[in-house]
C-alpha positions in Angstrom: 114.1 79.0 105.4 111.2 76.6 104.6 113.6 74.1 103.0 115.8 74.1 106.0 112.9 73.6 108.4 111.7 70.6 106.3 115.1 69.1 106.3 115.1 69.2 110.1 111.7 67.5 110.6 111.5 64.2 112.4 111.9 61.0 110.3 111.2 57.3 111.1 113.8 54.8 111.2 113.5 54.3 107.5 114.4 57.8 106.8 110.8 58.9 105.8 109.3 62.1 107.1 106.7 61.3 110.0 104.5 64.3 109.1 101.9 63.2 106.6 101.0 65.3 103.4 97.4 65.2 104.4 98.0 66.8 107.9 100.3 69.5 106.4 97.7 70.2 103.6 95.0 70.7 106.2 97.1 73.4 107.8 97.7 74.9 104.5 93.9 75.2 103.7 93.4 77.1 106.9 96.2 79.6 105.8 94.8 79.8 102.2 91.5 81.3 103.4 93.4 84.0 105.3 95.8 84.7 102.4 93.1 85.2 99.9 91.5 87.9 102.1 94.6 89.5 103.1 95.9 89.8 99.5 92.9 91.7 98.6 92.8 93.9 101.7 93.4 97.5 100.7 95.2 98.8 103.7 98.7 98.1 104.9 97.5 97.1 108.3 95.1 94.1 108.9 91.8 94.8 110.3 90.9 93.4 113.7 89.0 90.4 112.3 92.0 89.3 110.3 94.4 89.6 113.4 91.9 87.6 115.4 91.8 84.9 112.7 95.7 84.6 112.9 95.4 84.3 116.7 92.7 81.6 116.0 95.1 79.9 113.5 97.8 79.8 116.2 95.4 78.1 118.6 94.5 75.5 115.8 98.2 74.8 115.3 98.5 74.2 119.1 95.4 71.8 119.1 96.9 69.8 116.1 100.3 69.7 117.9 98.7 68.3 120.9 97.0 65.7 118.8 100.1 64.6 116.8 103.7 64.8 117.8 104.7 65.4 114.1 102.9 68.7 113.9 104.4 69.8 117.2 107.8 69.1 115.7 106.9 71.2 112.5 105.8 74.2 114.7 108.9 74.1 116.8 111.4 73.5 113.9 109.7 76.1 111.5 109.1 78.6 114.4 105.5 79.0 113.4 104.3 80.5 116.7 107.2 83.1 116.6 106.3 84.0 113.1 102.6 84.4 113.7 103.5 86.8 116.7 105.9 88.6 114.3 103.2 89.1 111.7 101.1 91.2 114.2 98.8 93.4 112.0 101.2 93.9 109.2 99.8 92.9 105.7 103.1 92.2 104.0 104.3 90.0 106.9 101.1 88.2 106.9 101.7 87.5 103.1 105.2 86.4 103.8 104.0 84.0 106.6 101.4 82.5 104.2 104.0 82.1 101.4 106.2 80.5 104.0 103.6 77.8 105.0 103.0 77.2 101.4 106.8 76.7 100.8 106.9 74.2 103.7 104.2 72.2 102.0 106.1 72.1 98.8 109.5 71.1 100.4 107.7 68.6 102.4 106.4 66.9 99.3 109.8 67.4 97.5 111.5 65.7 100.4 109.4 62.5 100.4 106.2 63.5 102.4 103.7 60.8 102.3 99.9 60.6 102.5 
């Protein structure tokens, strides 16, 4: 799913990805913090603080999308908002979401993502 999303991202007239590696890595750093807490969380359901952090993450994605068209394209193509909503308070879904974002970063770099 991540590989297909990256292949559908906007490219410039030279065929290079518009979304920069630094921008996508900023997004990954936000997710990594959540992932590290969730992976060690003992319950199957996320606590209220973790759910609020996911909602905050969604707002940050929206902010970044407003600042840069390439981020908005990523959010739309990768269905990031829909997936954040799908996570809800489920620990395993949150872990899958975090790994999905990590995969997007990897495939972005593999497909010629630039700094």
